[in-house]
VOBA-1610 file (N, C-alpha, C; in pm, whole numbers, padded with zeros to 5 digits, always signed):
BEGIN
Unk+00630+24973+06723Unk+00694+24851+06603Unk+00813+24756+06663Unk+00877+24787+06773Unk+00980+24679+06834Unk+00921+24538+06881Unk+00799+24569+06947Unk+00736+24477+06989Unk+00708+24377+06897Unk+00682+24404+06772Unk+00653+24310+06630Unk+00734+24292+06569Unk+00849+24343+06560Unk+00954+24351+06424Unk+01111+24318+06492Unk+01121+24338+06643Unk+01234+24330+06736Unk+01305+24160+06699Unk+01391+24140+06718Unk+01457+23978+06735Unk+01391+23908+06840Unk+01312+23950+06939Unk+01274+23891+07028Unk+01129+23853+07012Unk+01080+23909+06874Unk+00940+23896+06846Unk+00917+23750+06772Unk+00782+23686+06761Unk+00787+23579+06701Unk+00728+23616+06573Unk+00694+23531+06483Unk+00622+23571+06382Unk+00483+23436+06381Unk+00447+23404+06478Unk+00299+23330+06484Unk+00200+23427+06501Unk+00225+23534+06561Unk+00111+23645+06586Unk+00131+23741+06514Unk+00052+23822+06499Unk+00054+23957+06396Unk-00069+24050+06487Unk-00067+24181+06475Unk-00121+24265+06521Unk-00289+24255+06474Unk-00403+24262+06569Unk-00520+24231+06562Unk-00604+24366+06518Unk-00736+24372+06488Unk-00818+24504+06484Unk-00762+24599+06380Unk-00701+24570+06238Unk-00666+24624+06143Unk-00803+24650+06054Unk-00815+24741+06027Unk-00942+24757+05923Unk-00860+24736+05793Unk-00889+24655+05658Unk-00824+24642+05574Unk-00963+24596+05445Unk-00923+24612+05348Unk-00995+24576+05225Unk-00957+24586+05088Unk-00992+24497+05011Unk-00914+24443+04877Unk-00961+24560+04780Unk-00897+24623+04687Unk-00965+24691+04550Unk-00885+24627+04450Unk-00979+24661+04307Unk-00952+24607+04215Unk-00924+24729+04136Unk-00785+24759+04066Unk-00775+24854+03956Unk-00803+24782+03826Unk-00905+24839+03760Unk-00929+24752+03613Unk-00856+24779+03509Unk-00863+24717+03382Unk-00766+24757+03271Unk-00738+24623+03215Unk-00645+24619+03117Unk-00617+24468+03027Unk-00536+24401+03133Unk-00510+24438+03257Unk-00419+24344+03362Unk-00462+24411+03466Unk-00597+24364+03544Unk-00651+24403+03644Unk-00526+24391+03790Unk-00543+24513+03841Unk-00421+24470+03986Unk-00534+24484+04087Unk-00508+24350+04196Unk-00570+24390+04291Unk-00477+24437+04423Unk-00570+24548+04484Unk-00495+24582+04602Unk-00544+24573+04709Unk-00463+24512+04822Unk-00492+24521+04960Unk-00447+24643+05051Unk-00577+24738+05055Unk-00516+24826+05161Unk-00576+24835+05319Unk-00452+24841+05407Unk-00455+24868+05510Unk-00467+24994+05589Unk-00600+25013+05665Unk-00639+25183+05733Unk-00535+25162+05867Unk-00496+25267+05884Unk-00413+25265+06024Unk-00491+25270+06140Unk-00428+25174+06251Unk-00536+25128+06361Unk-00581+25271+06424Unk-00718+25242+06444Unk-00788+25362+06498Unk-00833+25479+06438Unk-00801+25476+06307Unk-00826+25593+06206Unk-00845+25536+06072Unk-00957+25446+06053Unk-00997+25379+05925Unk-00989+25494+05837Unk-01066+25607+05892Unk-01027+25703+05707Unk-00997+25836+05789Unk-00905+25850+05876Unk-00843+25954+05903Unk-00735+25975+05846Unk-00648+26097+05868Unk-00513+26104+05803Unk-00408+26012+05860Unk-00335+25955+05781Unk-00215+25849+05838Unk-00087+25930+05842Unk-00005+25843+05946Unk+00111+25945+05933Unk+00208+25956+05792Unk+00165+25830+05728Unk+00258+25801+05597Unk+00164+25706+05495Unk+00195+25716+05385Unk+00154+25650+05293Unk+00237+25525+05220Unk+00256+25357+05295Unk+00332+25293+05232Unk+00293+25242+05091Unk+00366+25195+05002Unk+00317+25129+04898Unk+00420+24983+04921Unk+00394+24902+04896Unk+00435+24764+04901Unk+00487+24720+04794Unk+00627+24706+04765Unk+00653+24588+04632Unk+00710+24483+04624Unk+00598+24370+04636Unk+00601+24230+04672Unk+00728+24186+04606Unk+00774+24085+04707Unk+00853+24010+04607Unk+00816+23869+04542Unk+00899+23804+04527Unk+00832+23692+04408Unk+00770+23574+04498Unk+00641+23588+04512Unk+00553+23477+04590Unk+00437+23448+04530Unk+00420+23343+04503Unk+00292+23289+04466Unk+00149+23339+04517Unk+00136+23353+04684Unk+00046+23409+04747Unk+00023+23547+04722Unk+00092+23588+04693Unk+00107+23762+04679Unk+00048+23813+04827Unk-00044+23904+04825Unk-00052+24011+04933Unk-00095+23871+05068Unk-00145+23765+05020Unk-00167+23669+05113Unk-00093+23589+05154Unk+00058+23636+05152Unk+00169+23577+05179Unk+00150+23622+05323Unk+00155+23534+05447Unk+00122+23536+05580Unk+00257+23633+05648Unk+00389+23615+05577Unk+00506+23731+05616Unk+00471+23858+05591Unk+00418+23883+05458Unk+00389+24025+05397Unk+00279+24069+05477Unk+00145+23985+05482Unk+00008+24034+05544Unk+00069+24081+05721Unk+00157+24014+05769Unk+00189+24066+05916Unk+00284+24183+05897Unk+00361+24205+05824Unk+00447+24339+05809Unk+00351+24456+05778Unk+00286+24440+05686Unk+00155+24517+05684Unk+00074+24574+05803Unk+00047+24473+05870Unk-00060+24516+05947Unk+00062+24587+06079Unk+00137+24553+06092Unk+00293+24626+06162Unk+00263+24730+06156Unk+00287+24797+06018Unk+00308+24937+05964Unk+00147+25023+05985Unk+00058+24947+05968Unk-00079+24985+05968Unk-00110+25030+06153Unk-00057+24970+06242Unk-00063+24959+06394Unk+00022+25126+06401Unk+00109+25088+06342Unk+00200+25233+06392Unk+00133+25379+06317Unk+00051+25355+06243Unk-00031+25447+06214Unk-00050+25490+06051Unk+00049+25396+05968Unk+00053+25421+05829Unk-00052+25379+05782Unk-00113+25417+05659Unk-00175+25360+05537Unk-00099+25269+05440Unk-00121+25142+05439Unk-00045+25057+05334Unk-00141+25002+05225Unk-00077+25004+05123Unk-00120+24992+04996Unk-00008+24839+04932Unk-00094+24735+04913Unk+00003+24615+04888Unk-00055+24542+04803Unk-00037+24587+04654Unk-00076+24524+04500Unk-00001+24391+04515Unk-00069+24299+04424Unk-00061+24176+04388Unk-00007+24182+04255Unk+00137+24192+04180Unk+00173+24213+04058Unk+00168+24059+04020Unk+00085+24065+03911Unk+00041+23939+03865Unk+00190+23848+03847Unk+00283+23904+03751Unk+00419+23837+03728Unk+00487+23802+03842Unk+00493+23861+03923Unk+00529+23847+04048Unk+00461+23717+04117Unk+00333+23679+04140Unk+00260+23599+04188Unk+00263+23483+04123Unk+00283+23485+03964Unk+00289+23390+03857Unk+00436+23286+03870Unk+00532+23358+03945Unk+00670+23339+03968Unk+00764+23367+03840Unk+00716+23400+03728Unk+00758+23444+03619Unk+00797+23604+03589Unk+00887+23693+03639Unk+00924+23806+03649Unk+00924+23844+03506Unk+00911+23971+03480Unk+00910+24043+03351Unk+00909+24224+03397Unk+00954+24279+03286Unk+00952+24426+03330Unk+00852+24474+03342Unk+00722+24411+03295Unk+00636+24474+03325Unk+00562+24528+03439Unk+00603+24467+03544Unk+00562+24479+03711Unk+00603+24611+03697Unk+00716+24655+03633Unk+00749+24831+03678Unk+00616+24917+03619Unk+00535+24876+03503Unk+00430+24937+03470Unk+00320+24921+03542Unk+00278+24788+03600Unk+00190+24763+03662Unk+00195+24833+03818Unk+00324+24862+03887Unk+00366+24907+03993Unk+00327+25062+03942Unk+00341+25103+03866Unk+00337+25282+03834Unk+00178+25277+03822Unk+00101+25194+03777Unk-00030+25209+03767Unk-00087+25251+03919Unk-00033+25162+03997Unk-00082+25146+04133Unk-00053+25291+04200Unk+00062+25316+04200Unk+00149+25476+04234Unk+00034+25590+04202Unk-00004+25584+04048Unk-00112+25675+04021Unk-00226+25681+04038Unk-00270+25570+04110Unk-00405+25547+04144Unk-00431+25576+04283Unk-00319+25608+04350Unk-00298+25612+04501Unk-00391+25707+04564Unk-00480+25810+04479Unk-00533+25887+04513Unk-00703+25827+04565Unk-00707+25733+04533Unk-00833+25656+04538Unk-00854+25622+04710Unk-00716+25599+04773Unk-00704+25557+04896Unk-00665+25657+05016Unk-00543+25810+04920Unk-00534+25892+04982Unk-00559+26033+04936Unk-00682+26079+04982Unk-00707+26211+04903Unk-00601+26304+04914Unk-00518+26338+04966Unk-00392+26406+04954Unk-00293+26379+04832Unk-00313+26263+04813Unk-00212+26190+04690Unk-00031+26252+04718Unk-00052+26230+04861Unk+00098+26275+04861Unk+00222+26130+04866Unk+00308+26191+04797Unk+00435+26079+04741Unk+00418+25984+04867Unk+00424+25845+04826Unk+00460+25749+04926Unk+00562+25686+04945Unk+00611+25642+05068Unk+00718+25592+05078Unk+00685+25429+05053Unk+00789+25358+04972Unk+00814+25252+04880Unk+00898+25158+04965Unk+00826+25064+05013Unk+00894+24960+05082Unk+00896+24814+04992Unk+01024+24800+04929Unk+01048+24687+04824Unk+01096+24577+04922Unk+01032+24450+04863Unk+01076+24334+04949Unk+01126+24245+04846Unk+01260+24190+04848Unk+01335+24123+04767Unk+01319+24178+04631Unk+01283+24075+04525Unk+01305+24089+04380Unk+01163+24208+04353Unk+01105+24254+04453Unk+01028+24357+04406Unk+01161+24508+04381Unk+01229+24484+04420Unk+01325+24564+04383Unk+01328+24620+04249Unk+01322+24537+04151Unk+01272+24589+03996Unk+01173+24650+03975Unk+01059+24634+04044Unk+00950+24720+04041Unk+00968+24826+04098Unk+01028+24870+04246Unk+01038+24976+04294Unk+01158+25094+04263Unk+01247+25052+04223Unk+01356+25107+04162Unk+01312+25137+04031Unk+01277+25059+03928Unk+01198+25103+03798Unk+01134+25247+03812Unk+01025+25228+03937Unk+00890+25334+03925Unk+00975+25469+03984Unk+01086+25467+04078Unk+01151+25530+04139Unk+01239+25624+04033Unk+01261+25564+03939Unk+01350+25603+03793Unk+01285+25700+03729Unk+01160+25655+03703Unk+01067+25724+03625Unk+00980+25829+03704Unk+00962+25846+03826Unk+00895+25958+03854Unk+00976+26085+03932Unk+01088+26042+03957Unk+01151+26176+04049Unk+01193+26187+04128Unk+01243+26293+04188Unk+01277+26329+04342Unk+01133+26364+04410Unk+01064+26404+04364Unk+00917+26455+04386Unk+00830+26364+04399Unk+00834+26235+04352Unk+00741+26135+04333Unk+00753+26059+04463Unk+00830+26037+04505Unk+00836+25928+04661Unk+00896+25998+04741Unk+00848+25972+04886Unk+00882+26011+04999Unk+01005+25946+05030Unk+01029+25821+05040Unk+01160+25736+05042Unk+01137+25616+04986Unk+01264+25559+04979Unk+01280+25414+04893Unk+01351+25313+04992Unk+01282+25236+05028Unk+01329+25185+05159Unk+01323+24980+05070Unk+01461+24960+05055Unk+01486+24812+04950Unk+01533+24710+05073Unk+01484+24620+05132Unk+01484+24485+05165Unk+01510+24396+05123Unk+01651+24383+05111Unk+01718+24219+05033Unk+01700+24244+04892Unk+01710+24364+04859Unk+01695+24372+04696Unk+01822+24360+04622Unk+01840+24395+04480Unk+01916+24341+04347Unk+01951+24419+04281Unk+02079+24429+04203Unk+02089+24481+04110Unk+02092+24415+03965Unk+02190+24278+03952Unk+02216+24203+03863Unk+02138+24096+03864Unk+02034+24023+03762Unk+01958+23956+03790Unk+02051+23841+03771Unk+02116+23809+03679Unk+02217+23694+03633Unk+02297+23644+03752Unk+02341+23743+03848Unk+02407+23703+03947Unk+02326+23621+04051Unk+02190+23673+04046Unk+02117+23627+04164Unk+02094+23460+04120Unk+02055+23442+03975Unk+02030+23305+03951Unk+02144+23210+04002Unk+02282+23269+03935Unk+02382+23213+04028Unk+02393+23160+04138Unk+02390+23291+04199Unk+02371+23230+04366Unk+02271+23133+04420Unk+02147+23154+04339Unk+02065+23081+04392Unk+02076+22913+04348Unk+02162+22867+04240Unk+02227+22791+04206Unk+02325+22692+04262Unk+02387+22789+04257Unk+02565+22763+04355Unk+02600+22797+04453Unk+02517+22925+04505Unk+02575+22969+04635Unk+02700+23069+04628Unk+02736+23120+04479Unk+02878+23145+04451Unk+02833+23317+04487Unk+02947+23375+04518Unk+02951+23496+04484Unk+03115+23552+04462Unk+03139+23622+04362Unk+03268+23639+04365Unk+03352+23706+04436Unk+03447+23641+04523Unk+03549+23701+04616Unk+03529+23647+04714Unk+03399+23562+04754Unk+03367+23515+04858Unk+03337+23341+04881Unk+03383+23308+04981Unk+03352+23127+04980Unk+03194+23123+04968Unk+03178+23009+04878Unk+03037+22937+04851Unk+02988+22907+04963Unk+02844+22935+04946Unk+02776+22909+05126Unk+02663+22821+05081Unk+02579+22806+05146Unk+02506+22702+05173Unk+02350+22788+05103Unk+02295+22705+05010Unk+02214+22808+04946Unk+02051+22759+04981Unk+01954+22822+04945Unk+01786+22742+04961Unk+01773+22650+04812Unk+01764+22537+04879Unk+01758+22460+04712Unk+01599+22499+04698Unk+01506+22501+04775Unk+01339+22529+04757Unk+01347+22652+04651Unk+01429+22736+04608Unk+01396+22829+04530Unk+01467+22761+04388Unk+01529+22664+04375Unk+01563+22620+04247Unk+01445+22623+04131Unk+01316+22571+04128Unk+01241+22566+04035Unk+01231+22708+04001Unk+01197+22806+04031Unk+01186+22965+04010Unk+01313+22985+03940Unk+01433+22930+03963Unk+01532+22967+03835Unk+01503+22943+03742Unk+01445+22773+03700Unk+01417+22701+03625Unk+01328+22754+03546Unk+01200+22797+03592Unk+01096+22885+03532Unk+01137+23018+03438Unk+01267+23076+03474Unk+01256+23209+03447Unk+01331+23173+03291Unk+01413+23054+03258Unk+01468+23029+03123Unk+01408+22927+03058Unk+01280+22853+03085Unk+01234+22762+03050Unk+01198+22786+02906Unk+01216+22931+02852Unk+01146+22953+02710Unk+01278+22978+02639Unk+01402+22965+02701Unk+01547+22970+02629Unk+01608+22856+02599Unk+01530+22732+02654Unk+01582+22610+02592Unk+01614+22564+02460Unk+01715+22496+02451Unk+01761+22436+02319Unk+01789+22304+02332Unk+01721+22212+02266Unk+01586+22268+02203Unk+01499+22309+02246Unk+01358+22352+02218Unk+01243+22426+02322Unk+01202+22322+02400Unk+01145+22378+02488Unk+01053+22255+02586Unk+00926+22263+02511Unk+00912+22090+02515Unk+00779+22039+02421Unk+00657+22094+02511Unk+00659+22097+02633Unk+00507+22132+02688Unk+00541+22230+02812Unk+00585+22361+02746Unk+00620+22460+02907Unk+00512+22478+02982Unk+00373+22457+02958Unk+00273+22492+03055Unk+00289+22374+03127Unk+00278+22257+03117Unk+00295+22118+03201Unk+00400+22159+03315Unk+00520+22213+03262Unk+00638+22204+03342Unk+00608+22312+03409Unk+00569+22406+03402Unk+00557+22535+03465Unk+00466+22482+03591Unk+00315+22447+03553Unk+00244+22388+03654Unk+00309+22288+03780Unk+00418+22211+03708Unk+00452+22113+03802Unk+00526+22160+03899Unk+00619+22260+03865Unk+00707+22377+03943Unk+00642+22424+04024Unk+00514+22515+03990Unk+00465+22614+04073Unk+00363+22503+04182Unk+00346+22365+04177Unk+00286+22289+04257Unk+00393+22252+04363Unk+00476+22223+04354Unk+00617+22199+04394Unk+00640+22320+04524Unk+00628+22434+04467Unk+00704+22536+04572Unk+00560+22570+04646Unk+00437+22529+04591Unk+00325+22557+04658Unk+00327+22475+04804Unk+00373+22342+04770Unk+00408+22240+04839Unk+00502+22242+04942Unk+00623+22306+04933Unk+00733+22343+05029Unk+00767+22456+05056Unk+00697+22559+04989Unk+00765+22684+05049Unk+00708+22706+05205Unk+00798+22788+05254Unk+00718+22801+05394Unk+00690+22696+05513Unk+00771+22561+05484Unk+00726+22493+05543Unk+00837+22442+05625Unk+00877+22445+05764Unk+01009+22411+05785Unk+01033+22247+05778Unk+00963+22137+05757Unk+00997+22044+05781Unk+01012+21967+05643Unk+01046+22077+05546Unk+01062+22093+05398Unk+01225+22097+05358Unk+01274+22173+05518Unk+01434+22168+05465Unk+01520+22028+05483Unk+01431+21924+05544Unk+01476+21778+05533Unk+01488+21717+05373Unk+01596+21685+05342Unk+01598+21650+05190Unk+01480+21511+05167Unk+01478+21427+05255Unk+01380+21352+05205Unk+01282+21381+05215Unk+01207+21463+05268Unk+01051+21538+05253Unk+01053+21572+05123Unk+01132+21699+05073Unk+01108+21770+04942Unk+01127+21652+04847Unk+01238+21562+04858Unk+01211+21450+04747Unk+01112+21365+04742Unk+01040+21360+04851Unk+00905+21258+04867Unk+00792+21341+04765Unk+00791+21486+04817Unk+00711+21568+04724Unk+00750+21551+04572Unk+00842+21586+04557Unk+00899+21599+04416Unk+00868+21497+04348Unk+00901+21343+04378Unk+00886+21250+04270Unk+00714+21204+04309Unk+00653+21270+04378Unk+00504+21234+04379Unk+00465+21324+04241Unk+00499+21414+04260Unk+00418+21523+04139Unk+00518+21453+03979Unk+00624+21435+04004Unk+00661+21388+03883Unk+00613+21260+03785Unk+00514+21158+03890Unk+00436+21041+03880Unk+00336+21135+03784Unk+00317+21205+03788Unk+00158+21288+03722Unk+00177+21362+03621Unk+00310+21384+03581Unk+00352+21477+03459Unk+00385+21444+03319Unk+00348+21485+03236Unk+00396+21448+03098Unk+00518+21380+03072Unk+00561+21245+03003Unk+00713+21179+03006Unk+00784+21305+02935Unk+00747+21388+02833Unk+00820+21460+02739Unk+00909+21557+02820Unk+00853+21608+02981Unk+00888+21697+03073Unk+00938+21671+03178Unk+00919+21554+03210Unk+00966+21506+03345Unk+01119+21499+03375Unk+01185+21467+03253Unk+01318+21490+03310Unk+01388+21660+03316Unk+01315+21755+03256Unk+01340+21893+03277Unk+01303+21914+03412Unk+01151+21841+03428Unk+01113+21903+03588Unk+01222+21853+03668Unk+01284+21728+03640Unk+01360+21686+03793Unk+01485+21769+03788Unk+01508+21799+03701Unk+01640+21888+03687Unk+01600+22014+03762Unk+01495+22082+03721Unk+01432+22194+03798Unk+01433+22166+03948Unk+01443+22046+04015Unk+01388+22026+04151Unk+01508+21965+04209Unk+01666+21960+04125Unk+01785+21895+04167Unk+01800+21740+04204Unk+01695+21670+04110Unk+01693+21546+04151Unk+01767+21428+04022Unk+01828+21537+03936Unk+01937+21477+03854Unk+02066+21476+03866Unk+02173+21402+03842Unk+02310+21430+03871Unk+02377+21520+03777Unk+02316+21593+03711Unk+02360+21675+03616Unk+02304+21843+03602Unk+02234+21811+03715Unk+02097+21934+03665Unk+02217+22075+03664Unk+02285+22085+03787Unk+02389+22213+03788Unk+02424+22257+03657Unk+02531+22190+03613Unk+02560+22220+03451Unk+02474+22256+03355Unk+02378+22182+03329Unk+02256+22202+03281Unk+02200+22348+03295Unk+02170+22355+03436Unk+02131+22504+03461Unk+02196+22630+03421Unk+02350+22588+03458Unk+02406+22717+03416Unk+02419+22749+03287Unk+02436+22617+03194Unk+02435+22647+03027Unk+02304+22744+03010Unk+02202+22709+03084Unk+02057+22781+03032Unk+02077+22908+03055Unk+02135+22947+03187Unk+02153+23095+03238Unk+02248+23154+03160Unk+02345+23111+03075Unk+02408+23179+02981Unk+02346+23215+02845Unk+02261+23102+02802Unk+02196+23116+02682Unk+02085+23244+02721Unk+02043+23251+02807Unk+01916+23339+02836Unk+01943+23446+02899Unk+02102+23504+02875Unk+02135+23634+02892Unk+02068+23768+02870Unk+02022+23752+02748Unk+01979+23858+02706Unk+01845+23876+02784Unk+01753+23776+02810Unk+01631+23796+02883Unk+01652+23834+03071Unk+01744+23766+03071Unk+01795+23807+03238Unk+01821+23935+03264Unk+01901+24008+03148Unk+01950+24157+03133Unk+01799+24277+03145Unk+01720+24206+03062Unk+01586+24303+03104Unk+01536+24309+03212Unk+01595+24223+03309Unk+01520+24185+03473Unk+01632+24273+03544Unk+01737+24304+03511Unk+01847+24391+03603Unk+01778+24520+03643Unk+01816+24570+03741Unk+01759+24699+03812Unk+01875+24764+03775Unk+01997+24732+03717Unk+02103+24860+03714Unk+02094+24947+03625Unk+01993+24946+03488Unk+01993+25048+03440Unk+01913+25128+03482Unk+01830+25157+03567Unk+01732+25244+03625Unk+01814+25328+03783Unk+01903+25260+03811Unk+01967+25333+03918Unk+02007+25452+03922Unk+02085+25516+03805Unk+02131+25639+03790Unk+02043+25745+03808Unk+01903+25713+03762Unk+01811+25781+03783Unk+01712+25818+03886Unk+01757+25693+04027Unk+01667+25721+04107Unk+01742+25870+04215Unk+01639+25972+04258Unk+01703+26096+04291Unk+01629+26083+04442Unk+01553+26015+04494Unk+01513+26044+04647Unk+01601+25976+04746Unk+01579+25951+04863Unk+01614+25938+04971Unk+01589+25790+04959Unk+01694+25710+05012Unk+01692+25541+04984Unk+01774+25477+05108Unk+01676+25371+05143Unk+01773+25312+05274Unk+01758+25141+05206Unk+01875+25095+05204Unk+01914+24940+05190Unk+01916+24903+05314Unk+01854+24796+05318Unk+01856+24711+05416Unk+01898+24576+05333Unk+01966+24505+05426Unk+01983+24353+05380Unk+02056+24290+05489Unk+02029+24129+05497Unk+02092+24035+05637Unk+02210+23963+05553Unk+02291+24002+05611Unk+02430+23931+05575Unk+02387+23757+05586Unk+02294+23695+05632Unk+02288+23569+05620Unk+02173+23528+05506Unk+02150+23618+05406Unk+02078+23630+05325Unk+02104+23489+05217Unk+02004+23389+05212Unk+02067+23264+05130Unk+01991+23265+04988Unk+01926+23392+04978Unk+01877+23405+04824Unk+01902+23503+04746Unk+01947+23616+04806Unk+02013+23750+04744Unk+02122+23786+04808Unk+02264+23767+04764Unk+02363+23813+04885Unk+02378+23945+04887Unk+02406+23973+05028Unk+02417+24124+05091Unk+02493+24192+04991Unk+02625+24149+04932Unk+02708+24211+04848Unk+02594+24301+04722Unk+02488+24285+04665Unk+02400+24297+04606Unk+02348+24470+04651Unk+02345+24472+04806Unk+02340+24600+04853Unk+02431+24684+04830Unk+02579+24662+04823Unk+02644+24751+04763Unk+02631+24821+04636Unk+02619+24720+04523Unk+02597+24726+04381Unk+02500+24820+04410Unk+02385+24815+04465Unk+02287+24917+04411Unk+02299+25047+04509Unk+02378+25070+04575Unk+02445+25199+04636Unk+02509+25251+04541Unk+02624+25171+04487Unk+02695+25242+04393Unk+02654+25289+04281Unk+02564+25251+04257Unk+02501+25293+04127Unk+02417+25389+04134Unk+02344+25431+04264Unk+02246+25537+04296Unk+02330+25675+04299Unk+02400+25724+04206Unk+02514+25796+04174Unk+02397+25953+04241Unk+02315+25977+04218Unk+02231+26079+04242Unk+02119+26088+04336Unk+02131+25975+04444Unk+02022+25978+04532Unk+02105+26002+04675Unk+02045+26018+04833Unk+02083+26032+04934Unk+02090+25863+04973Unk+02204+25786+04984Unk+02188+25648+05026Unk+02250+25581+05157Unk+02190+25515+05197Unk+02223+25462+05327Unk+02228+25321+05304Unk+02342+25236+05364Unk+02293+25079+05346Unk+02325+25032+05495Unk+02245+24946+05539Unk+02251+24884+05659Unk+02261+24747+05661Unk+02355+24677+05664Unk+02377+24541+05669Unk+02313+24448+05799Unk+02280+24393+05811Unk+02263+24312+05975Unk+02221+24172+05970Unk+02270+24119+06098Unk+02265+23971+06092Unk+02133+23945+06185Unk+02043+24063+06205Unk+01917+24018+06259Unk+01795+23927+06169Unk+01785+23959+06033Unk+01704+23883+05964Unk+01794+23826+05834Unk+01743+23720+05807Unk+01775+23664+05701Unk+01670+23709+05561Unk+01662+23618+05445Unk+01610+23687+05316Unk+01457+23686+05357Unk+01395+23596+05474Unk+01230+23627+05472Unk+01212+23701+05580Unk+01320+23761+05659Unk+01294+23863+05751Unk+01245+23770+05887Unk+01242+23625+05883Unk+01209+23543+05996Unk+01282+23495+06092Unk+01434+23528+06057Unk+01551+23462+06146Unk+01533+23492+06294Unk+01569+23431+06355Unk+01554+23423+06530Unk+01724+23420+06576Unk+01800+23516+06587Unk+01940+23560+06599Unk+01981+23498+06717Unk+02090+23503+06783Unk+02140+23431+06918Unk+02132+23570+06992Unk+02125+23579+07136Unk+02135+23652+07221Unk+02263+23744+07162Unk+02374+23697+07156Unk+02477+23784+07140Unk+02465+23862+07022Unk+02403+23794+06900Unk+02418+23897+06795Unk+02308+23989+06792Unk+02170+23973+06903Unk+02101+24073+06908Unk+02144+24198+06978Unk+02204+24147+07102Unk+02263+24282+07174Unk+02412+24337+07067Unk+02452+24275+07010Unk+02619+24345+06916Unk+02524+24424+06805Unk+02401+24401+06767Unk+02301+24478+06680Unk+02213+24547+06706Unk+02197+24568+06849Unk+02052+24667+06873Unk+02088+24799+06835Unk+02179+24855+06796Unk+02183+24988+06745Unk+02151+24991+06617Unk+02190+24900+06540Unk+02111+24874+06358Unk+01953+24830+06396Unk+01940+24773+06471Unk+01782+24755+06465Unk+01708+24874+06494Unk+01763+24973+06600Unk+01699+25072+06646Unk+01682+25158+06530Unk+01803+25155+06490Unk+01804+25225+06336Unk+01704+25231+06271Unk+01674+25074+06217Unk+01580+25025+06049Unk+01443+25070+06145Unk+01396+25064+06273Unk+01275+25051+06309Unk+01250+25193+06340Unk+01341+25308+06333Unk+01299+25447+06299Unk+01273+25485+06238Unk+01337+25431+06112Unk+01325+25437+05971Unk+01196+25428+05956Unk+01146+25267+05981Unk+01033+25226+05916Unk+00932+25321+06026Unk+00924+25350+06142Unk+00832+25437+06203Unk+00777+25579+06168Unk+00889+25614+06131Unk+00908+25776+06076Unk+00975+25771+05966Unk+00922+25758+05849Unk+01014+25724+05741Unk+01011+25903+05651Unk+00930+25992+05695Unk+00912+26071+05646Unk+01031+26191+05712
//
């Protein structure tokens, strides 16, 4: 695993020769599950079963970074189940993701005849689904819970994404491309109400699809060009709101912070905090200190609330929020012990 996940590894290539297929859990809310079989043993007994709680991303299981990570796990001999949670893929998280994730957990016997307790690996906002599930199924339901870049307080994350603010810390540079998703979370809490929510949501989603994961969009002039091109095609009734959402109005920040306060009740429903005390399994919380989406202080928030779990926190400068940062040689050498500890957990989680 060190070959693929160490700080020397690039992200342009991923392990080849991994058997995979997509399965569908039917129901009122069908769930697509991508199944990665361990290399060399497409029907053999895997070392462990990994159940992935995805982050907030429109591509779902097709996100190249997640796909690469799942292939690395399969290369190490693990069976990997990667569901597409609809609300996360729609960029509109709701507490229903916990129910959807539990459905996949209950159906795991379709892919693992032994129905073993899986290892949950949670990515970013997937912490809501994974922590909610862990609280429901108890100590015997999971082999281990691994949280990468997770959060406890949803409203704290919104404020961080908007202003880069964390209590007790100097504000830092935020990731501006995430701003539309913050606005999407409170579009139904506007006063007066948004006249055409679907139109502005579709416009923000298009902006996200055209800017996320593209290094050239870090340049302000490039993302402004994309944003204005979309703005010319949407109804005038929502154009100003759309421009607020991509940061192209002078008063977008005070407007957004007012909306966060107004939508506090909806935001509280997306907190992981109420579930923490009911988590009773072994937990590893991994967080990059340079995360510009979810501040690393949230790792301590999660650990403090898991009073009945065996929790370890691993803070590292090796990875950013996406897991793709390339640290300096000095950083890599300084943190080699942390890296080896994380790789050992991933390779042998049980």
